[in-house]
N, C-alpha and C positions, 0 to 999 in steps of 0.2 A: 547082372544089374549094377547096383551101386557098390563100389568098393571104397572103403575109407582111405583117405590120404595118410600114408605112414611116415612121410618125411616132411620137414618144415619147408616152407616156400623159400626159394632163393632170395626173395625180396625181404624176408625177415632178418637176414644177416647183414644187410647194407648199413651204411653209416646213418645214424640218426642225428639230424640237426634240429636245432630249435628254430622257431619261426624267425627270430631275430638274426640268426646266422644265415638263414636262407635269404632274408631281405638284404643283409650285408653283401652277400655274394651277387645278388641281382643288381643292387645299386652300383657296386664296383664294376660290374660288366657293362651297364649302361654308360657310366661315366668314362670307362676306358674306350668304348666305341665312340663316344662324343669327343674324347681327346684325339682319337685317330682322325676323325673328320675335321676337327679344328686344326690339326697339323697339316692336313691336305689344303685347307683354306689358307693357312699361313704361307705355304709354299707358293700358292697361286696369287694371293693378294696380301702381301706382308703388311702387318700393322701392329702397333704396340698393344692395342686392345686384345688382339688375338693371341699375342705372345703372353700377355698377362693371364688371359683365360686359360691357356694351355698350362701355364705354371700352376695355377690354382686347381685345375682339374687333376693334374698329376699329384699334387699334395693331398687332395681329398682321397684319391684312389689309394695312395700310399697309407693313409690313416686307416682305411677300411681293410686293406689286404696285409698290411704289415711290411710291405716292400714296394719299391717303385714299380710302376707299370712298365711292361715292355712296350717300346715304341718303334714302329716301323718307319722306314724312310719314306717320305711322301713321294707319290708318283709324279712324274713330270710328263707333260704332253698337252692334252686338251685344256687350253686356258680360255675357252670361249665363255661368254656370259651365261650360256645355258648350263655349262658344267659347274660354274661357280654357284648359280642359283640352285642347281640340284644338290650341291653340297650343303648349302644353307638350309634347304628344305629337310634334308636328312638330319642335320644337326638339330634343327628345331624339333623334329619328331623324337630324336634320342633324348633331348633335354626334357621334353614332356614326359617321356617314360621314366626318366630319372626323378623327375619331380613327384610323380605318383608314388614311386617306391620310397623316396626319401620322406615323404609325408606319412606313408604307412608305418615306417619305422621310427617316426618321431624325431627325425634328424633335421633340425631347423637350419643348420649351416648348409647341409647338402641340398635342402629344398630351396634355400635362398640362392645358392649358386646355380642350380638348375633353372629356376625361374628367371634369373638374370640372363642366362644364356638363351633361354627361349625368347625373351624380349629382344636381345641383340640380333638373333637370327631372323626374327619376325620383322624387325626394322630393316635389315638388309634385304629382305624379300619385299618390303613395302606393304606389309599387311599389319592390320591392327591386331594386337594380341591381348586377350582378356585375362592375363595372369594377375 
């Protein structure tokens, strides 16, 4: 029938993080993904605004993680308007996710940066953004 468990669960020995640490990790992940998409957009449609956004995103990730984010070389190839629009849509989504997490952790600077990026990508897509 029933035999009692004699050993502790393997899950009981894992690292225990605070809610704040978990939110820091999630926010850094969303901002790093947003930085990657921003770098792709910079390669396809160079602009000072994207350069500035990439710099500020990298600084924010560095503050959260304690080291500069790893950055991949942007891909070259499909430069069609569809590809650029797809990247802006992805960036808009990532910025929205970052905004939710930054708000949850009470990070006003992170939330402001994410909201700004959402608005910029919404403008690039020609959509009204209610941030």
